[in-house]
N, C-alpha and C positions, 0 to 999 in steps of 0.2 A: 504493500500500500504506500510505502514511502516514495517509490519511483513513479507510480502511476496509479490511476483509479480505474478498475474494471467496470465497464458499463453494466454488466450483470449485477454487480454488487450495488451500484447506484440505483438500479431499478428495484432491488429488494428493499432498499431503504425508503423508497418513495421519493416524490419530488421535493417535499419540504426537508426531509432528512438529507437529500442529496445537496440541496442548496446550502444547508447548514454546514455540511462537511466540506464543500468546495471553499467556503469562506475561511476555513481553517487549514487549508492545504496551500502550498506555494502555487503560483500561477502556472509554473512549468508542469505541475502534476496534472492540471486540467487539460493542458494541451497534449499530454501523453496518454489520454484515455485510450485503453486498449480495446480491441474487438472482443465481443462476448466469447468466452471460452467454452464452446459446446461442440459436441460431435453430432452432426445431422445424419441420420440413417438414410442410405440410398434405397429407394423404392422403385421397383421395375414399373415402367409404363409401356404396356404392350402396344398401344397405338403409335407412340413415337418410335418405339423399336421397329415396328413394321415400316414406318416412313423411311427409316434408315436402311433396313435390311433388304427392302424391295429393290434398291438400286445397286445390289451387289454386282451385277454384270453390266450395268449401264455405262460406266466410265470406260472400261476396256473395249466394249463394243463400239462406242462412238469414236474412240481413238482409231480403231481399225477402219471404221466407216470413212473417217476423214483421210486416212492414209490411202486407202484404195481409191477413193474418189479423186484424189489429187494426181493419180497416175495418168499418163497420156491417153491410154485406151480404157481407163476406168477399171482396170483389173491389175492384180499383182500376183506374182509367184509366191508360193508358200515359203520358199527359202528366203525371199526378201523380207517377208513379214516376220519370219522367225528371228531375224537379226535384231529386231526391235522389241524382243520379248520383255525386256526390263521395263520399258515404258508402259506395257500393258498390265503389269503386276500379275503376270501369268508365268508358270514354269515353261521353259523352252519347249518341252515335248508336248505341251497341252494346247498350243495355239491352234493346231489343226483340229483337235477335238472341240475346242471352243467355237471355231468357225462353223464346224459341221453341226454343232448343237443348235444353231439358230438359222435354219434354212429360209425362214421368212425374211432374213436380213442379208445373208451371204449365200452366194451361189458358187458351186464348185464346177470346174471344167478341166478337161485334160489339156496338157500342153501340146499344141499342134506339132511341135518338133519332137516331142516325146523324151526330152532330156531334162527339163526343169521340174518335173513333178507336177502336182496339181496347181491350178490357178484359181483365184477367187475374185469375184466381182460382186456388185450389189444387186439385190432384187429390185424390181420395179417400185415397190413400196418404199424401200430404203432410199432409192434415188430420188423419189418424190419428196421424202422427208428431208433429205440433204439439201435439195433446192429450197425448200421452205426454211430450213435452218439458215442458209446463206442469206436469204431475203430478210429473215428476222434479225440477223446480225447487222445487216446494213441499216435497217429501219431503227434499230436500237442503239446505233453507234453513239449518239449524243448522250443517251442515258448511261451507256458504258463509260464514256469519257468522264462524265460528271461523277460517277461512283468511284472511278480511279482517282480523280482529283480529290475527292473527299477522303479516300483512304490515305493519300499522301498528306492531307491536311491534319490528319489525326497524329502524325508523327512530329517529333520535336523540331527537326530541321527540314521538314517537308520533302524528304527523300528516302528512298529505300533501295537496297540492292535488288537486282532483278530476280535473284533466286528466292528472296523472301516473298516477292509478289507472285512468283511462279507457284509457290506452295498453296496460294489461294486462287490461282488462275481459274481452275475448274469451278470452284464455288462462286466466283464473281462473274462467270460467264465470259471470260476474256478468251479471244481466239489464241491458238498456240503461238502465232507469230505477231502478237499485239505490239511488241517492241519494234517490229520491222514494218508493220502495216498501219496500225492505229496511231502510234506515237508520232511517226513522221508527218502524218496528215494534220497533226494538231501541235505544231511547234510553238504556237502562242501559249500553250498550256504546259508542255513537257519538254525536257531535254535529257539526253543520255550523257552522263559524265563519268569520268574516272577520277578518283581521289588519289593524292600523292601517297605512294607506298601501298596502294590497294589495287590489286589486279581485277577486282570485280567491277562490273558495269552497274551504275546506279541510275535510277529514274528519279529525276528531280522536278518538282513543281516550279514553274516559272513565276506564277503570280497567285496571290491569295484572292479568293472570291468570298466576300462576306455573305453573299446570297446563299452559298452552299454550306456555310458554317453554322447551320441550324440543325440540331439533332432531331431524330425521329420522335423522341420523347417530347421535345419542345414544340414540335409541329402539332402534336395532338393535345397539348396542355391548354387549359383555359386560363383566362386572365386572373381568375380567382386563386389559382395555384401558387402564384408568386414565384419565388425562387426555390421553394421546397417541393419539387416535383416528385411524385411517387411512381415507381415502376409497376406495370401490370403484373399481378402475381396470381398463379393458380397452382394447384397441387394434384398429383396423381390420386385417384380414388383410393382411400385406405391409408393415405399418408397422414401422419400426425406429428406436430411439433410440440415440444415441451412448452409449458406455460412461460418459462423464462425466455425461451427462444421467440415465442410469439410476441411477448412484451417488447423484447429488443427489436424485433422486426418492425413493429408498429412505430416505435420511436425513431428507428433508423430511417424509415420512409419519410418522416417529417424533417429530416436534416436537410440543409441546403444542398441543392443539386449543382454540381460543377460541370459545365458543358465539356464534352470530350475534345472540343475544338479550342477550348480556352487554355491559357498557360496555367498549369497546376504545379509549378515548381515550388510555390510557397506552401503547399499542403504538407502536413506531417504524415508520412506514410503509415504511422501507427494509430491513426485515429479513424473513427467511423466515417467522418466526412470524406477522408481519402478513399476509404473502402467504397463509398457510394460513387465516387468518381471512377474508380477502377471498374465497377459494375457497368457504369454508363459507357465506358470505352468499348467494352465487349458487346453491350446492348446495341450500340451504334454499328460496330463492325459486323455483327451478324445481320443487321438490317441491310448492309451493303452487299451481302451475298444473295443470290437469286432464289435459293431454297431455304434461307434463314438457318443454316447449319454449316458446320465445318468440323474437321478433325481437330482434336485438342492439340496434337503435335504440330498442326499447321501454324499455330500462333506461338509456339514455344520459343522462337527466336525473335520475338517482337518486344521483348521486355524493355530494352534500352530505347528503341525508336519511339515506343508509346509512353515512355516515362513511367514504367510500372515497377513495383517493388519485387524482391525475390519471392519465389513461390506464388506468383500472381495468379496462376490458374486455379488456386484454391478457392477463388470466388465462385467458380462453377459448383463446387461442392457445398459451399456455405449458403448458396442462394438457390435451392432446388425449386423454388416457386417461380423463378425467372428463367433459369437454364435447366435443361435436362441432359444428363450424361448417359448416352446410350453405349452399351458394351458390345453391340453387334459388330460383325465383320472383323473380329479380332483386333479391334482398336476402340478408342473412345471418341465419340462424336458429340459435339456440343450442339444442342438444339434450342432455339429460342421458342419458349413455350407459347407466348402470345400469338405467334405466327401460325399456329396449328389448331384446328378443331378436330379432335381425335387424331387420325392419321392424315387428314387432308390439309394441304397448305392453303391458308386463307388469303395470302398476299401473292397473287399470281404475277409472273413475269413472262413476257413473250417467249424468251428462250427456254424457260422452265416448262412452258406449255408444249414446246417442241420435244423436249426430253420426255415428257409424259407420253407423247405419241410413239417415240422410240421404245419406251418401256412396254407399251401395249403391243408393239410389233414383236419384241423379244418374248413376251409372255404368250403370244400366239404360237410361237414355235414350241414352247413347253406344253401347251394344250394339245397341239398336234401330236407331239411325241407321246403324251399320256394316252391320247385316244388310240394311237397306233399300238401301244403296249397292251391296252385293254382288248383291242381287236385280236391281237396275237394270242392272248390268254383264252379268249372265247374260242378261237379256232383250234387251239391245242386241246381245250376241254371237250370240244365237239368231236375232234378226231379220236380222243381217248374213249369217249362214250360210244362211238360207233364200233370200236374194236371190242368193247365189252359186250 
């Protein structure tokens, strides 16, 4: 108690007791109020888990779609596709199996010369979706540029190395060659730079736009909220917080809200006000993604650029009413709860709508395979019955 005052203890004393105690402690102690020391139990949310797990094959499938469609004749040899297996997150030997698993998307043909093995092209439905995707990318370019600008505006020096952006490229809907296509078309907003002693290429924001420096939480707030904006909170059915945690959460929601675009260097990282700022940063960052979710490891190297404390990703666990951590797909995916109604995304984006159509096409292959397996079982059963 001599070095700092725990907010949980303050709440147990009540407001009058807390004010009395504050008056008898040094000013420094009030500034060092620590976060409530509780462990929040993780509770499974099957709806949000389904929203994550249903996309298991979507990313590698679209990567292959893009690669095949970029070939001169719209087809590629298996041996060429196999050389890029690391980008697909698939074992080398399983690429052919993966392609054959989805005949509604990929079509196999023999090599006319008979030397290169099988070739793969896109089905008519997949080609149609690819054209729709390219059109959606062109139509949404200004939105894409604005979201990329806002991402850079969240950082302390308005710049990020390309590899840090690449980790969020899929989630933000950026084309794979954004640094070669989108960035050069918008030199009034971006520039590619190298720093002394650093071999990496950085993307730097050329100018600040106050119009964009308004968070999603601020956009939805009413004038009566003032500076103490509260985050939308909901919990999985059956989830229960201890009374101490609920009391802390209610008071924490009434604390001043610091915009993620504002300079937060003056905040003490050990206080609840700073914690609210950290939550606000990730609340805004997830809003910049098109499906309002991303892998926890995708933000692991953003601590310094975003001005966050050590172990900053603990906010996902301390605030299960704002974020959900899904354990599906052998990783941890952070999902913004307010963006989902059950397993349905409530905030649609044109590119996400195209991905949903790709998902439907992939699932059609699975349904055909299941139907085919059932037909075989019936035929086998019928043949066995005739012998009997």
